[in-house]
C-alpha positions as CSV (number, residue, x, y, z in Angstrom):
1,M,49.1,-13.7,156.5
2,R,46.4,-15.0,157.5
3,K,45.1,-11.5,158.9
4,D,45.3,-10.3,155.3
5,K,43.1,-12.9,154.2
6,A,40.9,-12.3,156.9
7,Q,40.9,-8.5,155.6
8,V,40.0,-10.0,152.0
9,E,37.2,-11.8,153.2
10,R,35.6,-9.1,155.0
11,K,36.0,-6.6,152.1
12,R,34.4,-8.9,150.0
13,R,31.7,-9.6,152.3
14,H,30.8,-5.8,152.9
15,N,30.7,-5.2,148.9
16,E,28.3,-8.2,148.6
17,E,25.8,-6.9,151.4
18,E,26.0,-3.5,149.6
19,E,25.1,-4.4,146.4
20,A,22.4,-6.8,147.9
21,G,20.8,-3.6,149.9
22,Q,20.8,-1.7,146.2
23,S,19.1,-4.2,144.6
24,R,16.5,-4.5,147.1
25,S,16.0,-0.9,147.0
26,G,15.3,-0.5,143.3
27,E,12.1,-3.0,144.2
28,G,10.6,0.1,146.2
29,E,8.0,2.7,145.6
30,G,9.8,4.4,142.8
31,A,11.1,1.9,140.8
32,A,10.2,1.5,137.2
33,E,7.4,-0.8,136.6
34,M,7.8,-3.5,133.5
35,P,5.0,-3.0,130.7
36,P,2.7,-6.0,130.4
37,P,3.5,-8.5,127.4
38,P,1.7,-7.3,124.0
39,V,-1.9,-9.6,123.4
40,P,-1.2,-11.4,120.5
41,T,-4.0,-10.9,117.7
42,P,-6.2,-14.0,117.0
43,P,-5.2,-14.9,113.0
44,P,-8.5,-14.1,110.8
45,A,-10.5,-17.5,110.6
46,K,-9.9,-19.3,107.6
47,K,-12.2,-21.4,105.4
48,I,-11.0,-24.6,103.9
49,R,-11.7,-25.4,100.3
50,K,-10.9,-28.6,98.7
51,T,-9.5,-28.2,95.2
52,S,-10.6,-30.8,91.9
53,D,-7.3,-32.7,92.3
54,G,-8.2,-33.4,96.2
55,S,-6.0,-31.0,97.8
56,T,-7.2,-28.4,100.3
57,T,-6.5,-24.8,100.5
58,S,-7.6,-22.1,102.9
59,Q,-8.3,-18.7,102.7
60,S,-9.1,-16.0,105.1
61,L,-12.7,-14.7,105.8
62,S,-13.7,-11.2,106.6
63,P,-17.1,-10.7,107.3
64,R,-19.4,-9.5,104.9
65,K,-21.0,-6.6,104.7
66,A,-24.9,-6.4,104.6
67,H,-26.3,-4.2,101.5
68,K,-29.5,-1.9,102.4
69,V,-32.3,-2.0,100.8
70,V,-33.2,1.1,98.7
71,V,-36.9,0.6,97.0
72,S,-38.6,3.1,94.1
73,F,-41.7,2.4,92.6
74,S,-43.0,2.6,89.5
75,G,-46.6,3.1,88.3
76,I,-47.8,2.5,92.2
77,S,-49.9,4.5,93.6
78,G,-52.6,5.8,96.4
79,P,-52.8,2.4,99.3
80,T,-51.1,0.4,97.4
81,L,-47.8,2.6,97.9
82,E,-48.4,2.9,101.7
83,T,-48.8,-0.7,101.9
84,L,-45.8,-1.5,100.5
85,T,-43.9,1.3,101.3
86,E,-45.1,0.2,105.3
87,I,-43.7,-3.1,104.3
88,V,-39.7,-2.0,103.3
89,N,-39.6,0.0,106.2
90,K,-40.8,-2.3,108.7
91,L,-38.7,-5.0,106.9
92,G,-35.5,-2.9,107.3
93,G,-35.3,-0.9,104.1
94,S,-35.8,2.3,103.1
95,V,-38.0,4.1,100.1
96,E,-36.9,6.7,97.7
97,T,-39.7,8.8,97.1
98,S,-38.1,11.1,94.2
99,N,-39.4,10.2,90.8
100,Q,-35.6,10.0,89.4
101,F,-33.8,7.2,89.4
102,C,-30.6,7.7,91.3
103,S,-27.8,5.4,92.5
104,P,-28.6,4.5,96.0
105,I,-31.3,2.6,94.5
106,T,-31.3,-1.7,94.9
107,H,-34.5,-2.6,93.3
108,V,-37.4,-0.8,91.4
109,V,-41.1,-2.4,92.2
110,R,-43.1,-2.3,89.0
111,S,-47.0,-2.8,89.4
112,S,-46.8,-6.1,86.6
113,A,-43.7,-8.2,85.2
114,S,-45.1,-6.4,82.0
115,A,-44.8,-2.8,82.9
116,V,-42.1,-0.6,81.8
117,S,-41.0,3.0,82.2
118,W,-38.2,4.9,82.4
119,K,-37.1,4.2,86.0
120,V,-37.6,0.5,85.2
121,L,-35.2,0.7,82.2
122,F,-32.8,2.9,83.7
123,A,-32.7,-0.2,86.7
124,A,-32.4,-2.6,83.9
125,A,-29.5,-0.7,82.4
126,S,-27.5,-0.2,85.2
127,C,-28.3,-3.8,86.8
128,R,-30.4,-3.4,89.4
129,W,-33.4,-5.8,90.1
130,V,-36.4,-5.3,88.6
131,V,-39.1,-6.7,90.4
132,T,-43.4,-6.6,91.2
133,T,-45.1,-6.0,94.2
134,T,-45.4,-9.8,95.3
135,W,-41.9,-9.9,96.1
136,L,-42.7,-7.5,99.0
137,T,-45.8,-8.9,99.9
138,D,-44.6,-12.3,100.1
139,S,-41.3,-11.0,101.8
140,A,-43.9,-9.6,104.5
141,K,-45.2,-13.0,105.2
142,E,-41.6,-14.2,105.6
143,G,-40.7,-11.2,107.8
144,K,-37.5,-11.1,106.1
145,F,-36.6,-9.7,102.5
146,L,-36.9,-13.0,100.6
147,A,-34.6,-13.7,97.2
148,E,-35.4,-12.0,94.2
149,Q,-34.9,-14.5,91.6
150,H,-38.6,-15.7,91.5
151,Y,-39.9,-12.1,91.5
152,G,-38.1,-10.5,88.6
153,T,-34.7,-9.7,87.1
154,R,-31.3,-8.3,87.6
155,N,-28.2,-8.3,84.7
156,V,-25.2,-9.3,85.5
157,A,-23.5,-7.1,83.7
158,P,-24.8,-3.7,81.7
159,P,-26.3,-4.9,78.6
160,L,-25.3,-1.9,76.5
161,G,-21.9,-1.6,78.8
162,G,-19.1,-0.8,75.6
163,K,-21.6,-1.0,72.6
164,C,-21.8,1.9,70.5
165,V,-25.6,2.6,69.9
166,R,-27.0,4.7,67.0
167,F,-30.6,5.8,66.6
168,T,-32.1,5.9,62.7
169,T,-33.5,9.7,62.1
170,E,-36.9,8.0,61.6
171,F,-36.9,6.3,65.2
172,M,-36.1,10.1,66.9
173,H,-38.5,11.4,65.2
174,G,-40.8,9.4,66.2
175,K,-43.3,10.0,69.1
176,G,-42.0,10.4,72.8
177,F,-38.4,10.3,71.8
178,S,-36.3,12.3,74.3
179,R,-32.7,12.4,73.4
180,D,-31.5,13.4,77.3
181,M,-33.3,10.4,78.5
182,Y,-32.0,8.0,75.7
183,D,-28.2,9.7,76.3
184,A,-29.3,8.8,80.4
185,L,-29.8,5.1,79.5
186,V,-27.2,4.4,76.9
187,S,-24.4,6.5,78.5
188,K,-24.8,7.5,82.1
189,L,-26.1,4.8,83.2
190,G,-25.5,1.5,80.8
191,G,-22.3,1.9,80.1
192,G,-22.5,2.8,76.2
193,H,-22.1,5.4,74.3
194,I,-24.2,7.2,71.3
195,A,-22.6,7.4,68.3
196,T,-23.0,11.4,66.8
197,D,-22.8,10.0,62.8
198,D,-25.7,8.8,61.2
199,A,-23.6,6.9,58.7
200,A,-21.4,5.8,61.8
201,A,-20.9,2.2,62.2
202,A,-22.7,1.1,65.9
203,D,-22.6,-2.7,67.4
204,I,-26.7,-1.8,67.5
205,V,-28.8,0.3,65.1
206,V,-32.2,1.4,66.9
207,T,-34.6,1.4,64.4
208,A,-38.3,2.8,64.1
209,D,-41.0,0.2,63.9
210,N,-41.6,1.0,60.4
211,E,-37.9,0.7,59.0
212,R,-36.6,-2.6,57.8
213,P,-34.7,-4.5,60.1
214,G,-31.1,-5.7,58.8
215,D,-28.3,-6.8,61.2
216,G,-27.8,-5.4,64.2
217,T,-30.9,-3.7,64.2
218,L,-33.6,-3.4,67.1
219,T,-36.9,-1.4,67.5
220,R,-38.0,-0.2,71.0
221,A,-39.6,-3.3,71.8
222,G,-36.5,-5.1,70.9
223,L,-34.3,-2.5,72.8
224,I,-36.1,-3.0,75.9
225,H,-36.2,-6.9,75.6
226,L,-32.2,-6.4,75.7
227,L,-32.7,-4.3,78.8
228,L,-35.2,-6.6,80.6
229,P,-35.1,-10.4,79.5
230,P,-37.5,-13.1,80.7
231,P,-36.9,-14.2,84.4
232,K,-35.3,-17.9,83.9
């Protein structure tokens, strides 16, 4: 009986030694390595905002993308144009040299606060900044583009957006009228549309200076004032 117990005990020890040996052999050169634990992604930064009732809320902050300044000049030439172009480039902006108005333009710089051109009107209709040269000369002194509010104006919404505009026959027969330019001003850039029927109802009726004014009518000067309100 004692002999049987001794044999059982020896067999148990032998099995344990074999298992221990197999376990140690698995820790050798050919053993598979465990992958490193994943690095947790930090949560986005939170901005704490106090509400009107005294409680606080938080919102994720995302980096703001800086919009590059793209300047187009109107009515400026010669040495003045060269100087202002150099200022824009030094401050990190760029200059659109084409005489045509195009979508990358962010600012139209005009020679004076009263100077009006198609490019200026296009900029105003499409909510771009319209500023004077002083914006650039003052910015050069500070070494950065200054806030534009003191140097010009920009519409926060298209003044002609969603509106039907009709031009009277007298106005269209006037000097300097261009259907293509007004179509670009009202429809392509301004977000409105031009009435095709002379008798059609319209939100804005643009008349010649010698026509009798009525409700909803504007002369060319009135249309310009609508697009280019004076700076506040």
